[in-house]
Structures are given as structure tokens and as C-alpha cells.
C-alpha positions in Angstrom: 44.4 138.4 126.7 42.9 138.8 123.2 41.4 135.3 123.0 44.0 134.0 120.6 45.3 130.7 121.7 47.6 129.6 118.9 50.9 130.7 117.2 49.3 131.4 113.8 50.2 134.7 112.1 47.9 137.6 113.0 46.5 140.2 110.6 44.7 143.1 112.1 42.6 146.1 111.1 42.0 148.9 113.5 39.5 151.7 112.9 35.9 152.5 112.4 34.1 149.8 110.5 33.0 152.0 107.5 33.5 152.4 103.7 35.9 155.3 104.1 38.3 152.9 105.9 37.9 150.3 103.1 36.4 147.5 105.2 34.0 146.7 102.4 37.0 145.3 100.5 37.8 142.7 103.3 35.2 140.1 102.2 36.7 139.9 98.7 40.3 140.1 100.0 39.7 137.3 102.5 37.8 135.2 100.1 40.6 135.2 97.5 43.3 135.0 100.2 41.7 131.9 101.7 42.2 130.1 98.4 45.9 130.9 98.2 47.2 130.2 101.7 48.0 126.8 103.2 48.5 128.0 106.8 46.0 129.0 109.4 45.8 132.8 110.0 44.0 134.9 112.5 42.3 138.0 111.2 41.3 140.5 113.9 39.3 143.6 113.5 39.1 146.3 116.2 37.0 149.4 116.1 33.5 150.7 116.5 30.4 149.6 114.6 28.7 152.6 113.1 25.6 151.2 111.5 23.9 148.3 109.7 26.6 148.5 107.0 29.2 147.7 109.7 27.3 144.7 111.0 26.7 143.4 107.5 30.4 143.6 106.7 31.3 141.7 109.9 28.7 139.0 109.0 30.0 138.7 105.5 33.5 138.2 106.8 32.4 135.7 109.4 30.7 133.6 106.6 33.8 133.8 104.4 36.1 132.7 107.2 33.8 130.1 108.6 35.2 127.1 106.8 38.6 128.6 105.7 42.1 128.8 107.0 41.4 132.3 108.2 40.1 132.6 111.7 38.1 135.8 112.3 37.6 137.7 115.5 36.0 141.1 116.1 37.2 142.7 119.4 35.3 145.9 119.2 36.9 149.0 120.7 40.0 148.2 122.8 42.3 150.4 124.7 45.5 148.4 124.5 45.9 148.4 120.7 49.7 148.7 120.9 49.8 145.4 122.7 47.8 143.7 120.0 49.9 145.3 117.3 53.0 144.0 118.9 51.9 140.4 118.5 50.6 140.9 115.0 52.4 140.4 111.7 50.3 142.2 109.2 48.3 145.5 109.5 45.7 146.2 106.8 44.3 149.6 106.1 42.6 149.8 102.7 41.5 153.3 103.5 40.0 155.7 100.9 40.5 158.9 102.8 42.7 159.8 105.7 44.5 162.7 107.3 47.8 161.6 108.7 46.8 158.1 110.0 48.2 157.7 113.5 47.3 154.0 113.3 49.9 153.4 110.6 52.6 155.1 112.6 51.6 152.9 115.6 51.8 149.8 113.3 55.2 151.0 112.1 56.5 151.2 115.6 55.0 147.8 116.5 57.0 146.0 113.7 53.9 145.1 111.7 54.0 144.7 108.0 51.6 147.3 106.7 49.5 147.1 103.6 47.4 150.2 102.7 45.9 152.1 99.8 47.8 154.8 98.0 46.8 158.2 99.4 49.2 160.6 97.7 51.4 162.6 100.1 50.0 160.6 103.0 50.5 156.8 102.9 53.4 157.2 100.4 55.0 159.7 102.7 54.9 157.1 105.5 55.7 153.8 103.8 57.8 152.3 101.0 56.1 151.5 97.8 56.0 147.7 98.3 53.4 148.3 101.0 51.1 150.5 99.0 48.3 149.2 96.8 47.3 151.3 93.9 43.5 152.0 93.7 43.0 149.4 96.5 43.7 146.6 94.0 42.3 143.4 95.6 44.7 141.1 93.8 47.7 143.2 95.0 46.5 142.9 98.6 46.1 139.1 98.2 49.4 138.6 96.5 51.3 140.8 99.0 49.7 139.2 102.1 50.1 135.7 100.8 53.8 136.4 100.1 54.4 137.6 103.6 52.5 134.7 105.1 54.6 132.2 103.2 57.9 134.1 103.6 57.5 135.9 106.9 61.1 137.4 106.9 60.8 138.9 103.5 60.4 142.5 104.8 62.5 142.3 107.9 64.9 145.1 107.0 62.0 147.4 106.1 60.2 146.6 109.4 63.3 147.6 111.3 63.6 150.8 109.2 59.9 151.6 109.9 60.4 151.3 113.6 63.5 153.5 113.5 61.7 156.1 111.4 59.0 156.4 114.1 61.7 157.0 116.7 63.5 159.5 114.5 60.7 161.4 112.7 57.6 161.1 114.8 58.8 161.6 118.3 56.8 164.9 119.0 58.8 165.8 122.1 59.0 162.2 123.3 55.3 161.7 123.6 54.7 159.3 120.8 57.7 157.1 121.5 56.9 157.0 125.2 53.3 156.2 124.6 54.3 153.3 122.4 56.8 152.0 124.9 59.7 152.9 122.6 61.1 155.9 124.4 
């Protein structure tokens, strides 16, 4: 359905392709990560292209991933993001500025391991500290992602707790849990 025909781990980003969402960090993250991993990984981005910056970032990522263990796909805007999240292992959001990011709550309910930037009283409210990178530190992202790719069950208890937290704390009258297929 998503054009992925292998069992390799999937990392995803969902959101507008812009600086505020931190996508300009992906080329460096992926470049360093490709030198540290020994397994093939799919990196999928979903979202809208806003301008020439967006297209340049996508081209940079394509070039970095071209001859690496990271296979890159850009799916544009998709409607069934929960289905994609449910088959993904890692969700990346190196955001610089957010309100309450619904996409993190969706990733929590989909059993993704989430790595994001520290936004005080926002991302640290949603996630345990091991998933939060201080000042969008590239090396922290690379180390954390590499660790998960090589030891996929390392955060299993936290993933289960994240899913349960969405059911317990973000149910908004049943709407969110039902929309995500959890209710």
C-alpha cells in the first residue's frame, strides 16, 4: 500500500516540510546514521512541500540516501497516516516549535518509538526523557536511533506505556481512541 516491499525497519516523519519542524536536520542525521548502521532501513517522509526549501531538503536527503543502507521515500500528503505509523518502528520529529503535537500522540498510540526535540512543557509532558533530544543534538538522535535499530526491543515497556497513556489521558470523550482504532 505504501510502496514498501521489505521487512526492514521503518522510520517516519509526518508534517510540513519546513525549518520549524526541523527537517533541515535530517540530512546530517541521516548522513551520520548511515555510517553507524549495518542494516537496511526505510526512511519515509509524509507531508506537504511548502517552497523551494522543502524541495531542496528532499533532494539533499535523496542524495545522502542514494548509496546508503537508508532507503528514502517521500509520500507527500496521505490520509491514512495511522496505518503507516502502525507499521513503523521509529517516529522522528526534531521540531523547534509546536503547540500540543497531535502527531506525537498518534505515534504513541501506534507503538512507534518517538524521538523529538525538547520543547519544555510540551514534548517533555508527553514523553519520557530517553526520547527527548536536548537542543536537537544530532549526535543524540544518531545514537538513539542506532541503538533502537540494533536492539529493537530496548524500549518495549515504554512503548506499551505510551499506548496506554493515550487511552487513559487523551481520550477526549472517546474520539481520539476511536479515530486511532483503539477504542
